[in-house]
C-alpha positions as CSV (number, residue, x, y, z in Angstrom):
1,X,47.4,45.3,44.6
2,X,48.4,46.8,41.2
3,X,44.9,46.9,39.7
4,X,44.4,48.0,36.1
5,X,47.3,48.2,33.6
6,X,48.2,51.5,32.0
7,X,46.5,50.2,28.8
8,X,43.3,49.4,30.8
9,X,43.2,52.9,32.2
10,X,43.5,54.4,28.7
11,X,40.9,52.0,27.3
12,X,38.5,52.9,30.2
13,X,38.9,56.6,29.7
14,X,38.4,56.3,25.9
15,X,35.1,54.6,26.5
16,X,33.7,57.9,28.0
17,X,34.6,60.0,24.9
18,X,31.7,61.2,22.9
19,X,31.3,61.2,19.1
20,X,33.0,64.1,17.4
21,X,35.0,65.2,20.5
22,X,38.3,66.9,20.0
23,X,40.6,65.5,22.7
24,X,44.1,66.5,23.6
25,X,46.3,63.7,24.8
26,X,48.9,64.6,27.4
27,X,52.2,62.9,28.2
28,X,52.2,59.5,29.9
29,X,49.2,57.3,30.2
30,X,47.0,59.7,28.2
31,X,49.1,59.2,25.1
32,X,47.9,55.5,25.1
33,X,44.3,56.6,24.6
34,X,45.1,57.1,20.9
35,X,45.1,53.3,20.5
36,X,41.4,53.2,21.5
37,X,38.3,54.7,19.8
38,X,34.9,53.5,21.0
39,X,32.9,51.6,18.3
40,X,30.6,53.8,16.3
41,X,32.3,57.0,17.3
42,X,34.7,59.4,15.7
43,X,37.2,61.0,18.1
44,X,39.7,63.6,16.9
45,X,42.9,63.2,19.0
46,X,45.0,66.3,19.3
47,X,48.7,66.6,20.2
48,X,50.0,69.9,21.4
49,X,53.1,69.7,19.2
50,X,50.9,70.3,16.2
51,X,48.8,67.3,15.1
52,X,45.1,67.0,14.8
53,X,43.9,63.4,13.9
54,X,46.5,61.3,15.9
55,X,46.0,57.6,15.2
56,X,47.1,54.5,17.1
57,X,50.7,53.6,17.7
58,X,52.5,52.1,14.7
59,X,53.5,48.5,14.5
60,X,57.0,47.8,15.8
61,X,59.6,48.9,13.2
62,X,57.0,50.5,10.9
63,X,56.8,54.0,12.4
64,X,57.7,57.2,10.6
65,X,60.4,59.1,12.7
66,X,58.9,62.4,11.5
67,X,55.6,61.6,13.1
68,X,55.6,62.0,16.9
69,X,53.3,63.1,19.7
70,X,54.0,65.4,22.6
71,X,55.7,62.5,24.4
72,X,58.1,62.1,21.5
73,X,56.5,58.7,20.7
74,X,55.9,57.5,17.2
75,X,52.3,57.9,16.0
76,X,50.2,57.3,13.0
77,X,47.7,59.6,11.4
78,X,44.0,59.1,10.8
79,X,42.5,59.9,7.4
80,X,42.1,63.7,7.1
81,X,44.7,64.4,9.8
82,X,46.5,67.8,9.8
83,X,50.0,68.8,10.8
84,X,50.7,72.4,11.7
85,X,53.0,74.7,13.6
86,X,52.9,74.4,17.4
87,X,51.9,78.0,17.6
88,X,48.7,77.2,15.8
89,X,48.2,74.3,18.1
90,X,48.3,76.6,21.1
91,X,45.9,79.0,19.4
92,X,43.5,76.0,19.3
93,X,44.1,75.3,23.0
94,X,43.9,78.9,24.2
95,X,41.0,79.7,22.0
96,X,38.8,77.1,23.7
97,X,38.6,74.7,20.7
98,X,39.7,71.6,22.7
99,X,36.7,69.8,24.1
100,X,38.7,67.7,26.6
101,X,42.3,67.5,27.8
102,X,43.5,64.1,29.2
103,X,46.4,64.8,31.4
104,X,48.7,63.0,33.8
105,X,49.3,64.2,37.3
106,X,51.6,64.1,40.2
107,X,48.9,65.2,42.6
108,X,45.2,66.0,42.4
109,X,43.3,67.6,45.4
110,X,39.8,67.0,46.7
111,X,38.8,70.3,45.0
112,X,40.2,69.3,41.6
113,X,43.5,71.2,41.9
114,X,46.1,69.9,39.5
115,X,49.8,69.5,40.1
116,X,51.7,67.9,37.2
117,X,54.8,69.8,36.4
118,X,57.2,69.8,39.4
119,X,57.8,67.9,42.6
120,X,60.5,70.3,43.8
121,X,63.1,67.5,43.5
122,X,66.3,68.9,42.1
123,X,67.0,65.5,40.5
124,X,63.8,65.8,38.4
125,X,63.8,69.1,36.5
126,X,60.4,70.7,36.2
127,X,58.6,70.4,32.9
128,X,55.5,72.5,32.6
129,X,55.1,72.1,28.9
130,X,51.7,73.0,27.7
131,X,49.8,71.7,30.8
132,X,48.9,75.2,32.1
133,X,47.5,76.2,28.7
134,X,45.5,73.0,28.5
135,X,44.2,73.2,32.0
136,X,43.0,76.8,31.4
137,X,41.9,76.5,27.7
138,X,40.3,73.0,27.4
139,X,36.6,72.8,28.1
140,X,37.2,69.9,30.4
141,X,40.1,68.2,32.1
142,X,40.3,64.5,33.0
143,X,43.4,63.0,34.7
144,X,44.8,59.5,34.0
145,X,47.4,58.3,36.4
146,X,48.6,55.6,38.8
147,X,46.7,55.9,42.1
148,X,49.9,56.1,44.2
149,X,53.6,56.8,43.7
150,X,56.1,54.0,43.5
151,X,56.6,54.1,47.2
152,X,52.9,53.9,47.9
153,X,52.2,57.5,48.7
154,X,48.8,58.8,47.6
155,X,48.5,61.1,44.6
156,X,44.9,62.0,45.4
157,X,45.2,64.3,48.4
158,X,43.3,66.9,50.5
159,X,45.6,69.6,49.4
160,X,48.4,69.5,46.8
161,X,51.9,70.0,48.3
162,X,53.5,70.3,44.8
163,X,53.4,73.6,42.8
164,X,50.0,73.9,41.1
165,X,49.4,73.8,37.4
166,X,45.8,75.0,37.8
167,X,43.1,75.3,40.5
168,X,39.8,73.4,40.4
169,X,40.0,72.1,36.9
170,X,39.9,68.3,37.2
171,X,36.5,66.8,36.8
172,X,37.2,63.1,36.7
173,X,40.1,60.7,37.5
174,X,41.0,57.4,36.0
175,X,43.5,55.4,38.0
176,X,44.6,51.8,38.2
177,X,42.3,51.4,41.1
178,X,39.2,53.4,40.4
179,X,37.2,56.0,38.4
180,X,36.5,59.0,40.6
181,X,34.5,62.1,40.0
182,X,35.4,65.5,41.5
183,X,32.1,67.0,42.7
184,X,31.2,70.1,44.7
185,X,30.5,67.9,47.7
186,X,33.8,65.9,47.4
187,X,35.3,62.9,45.7
188,X,32.9,60.2,44.6
189,X,34.2,56.7,43.6
190,X,32.0,55.6,40.6
191,X,33.9,52.4,39.7
192,X,36.4,50.2,41.5
193,X,39.0,47.9,40.0
194,X,37.7,44.3,40.1
195,X,38.4,42.6,43.4
196,X,39.1,45.9,45.2
197,X,37.1,46.8,48.3
198,X,36.1,50.4,49.0
199,X,38.1,50.2,52.3
200,X,41.2,49.2,50.4
201,X,40.7,52.1,47.9
202,X,40.2,54.6,50.8
203,X,43.4,53.3,52.4
204,X,45.4,54.2,49.3
205,X,43.8,57.7,49.0
206,X,44.9,60.8,50.8
207,X,41.5,62.4,50.9
208,X,38.0,61.3,51.9
209,X,36.0,59.4,49.3
210,X,32.3,58.7,49.0
211,X,31.1,55.6,47.3
212,X,28.4,56.2,44.7
213,X,25.2,54.3,45.4
214,X,25.3,52.9,41.8
215,X,29.0,52.1,41.9
216,X,30.2,49.1,39.8
217,X,33.5,47.3,39.0
218,X,35.6,48.9,36.2
219,X,34.9,47.3,32.9
220,X,37.7,47.3,30.3
């Protein structure tokens, strides 16, 4: 079962953003969140390469090659947006001015440990980027990712086997199969992809899950 699309994951995560939030968008699925702003709310999207006020992706063939995000993808700017040196961008991050960082991950542990910069595979050079700064400096960290690797191995695990980016920072996960909270008592599945049973979700997860009493299907 493939579950939600990458766009669905991004749309679902965007629905939880609050009015006035300053939100950093990481590489991968998180970058798609710029295409979605909940009705009636103003979200200020931040890109670590030096943009505050990232807008949705431009129409095909209409992008400005000088406007890119941290994923080197073409972006647009919202009214009032600012462009600045990446040093200033990291001052914002390290100074605790980012409300929420939406990041991708290679692994997340039951305690919220984050591993997203290296698998140890020599064919895939490590790329820490600004993830460590974001994990340490943002007021909250949510992860958006596929639930498993391409070969079906779980990315949510009891203990990360890849080098850690940060310990105990992830508060919520949005995957193609579920919305899961990291709590002091363990991982709690709040929402499941339509048509997916809890047993199926558990079978694709490398750590014990609890099902919330008020769980519901993911709505996108």
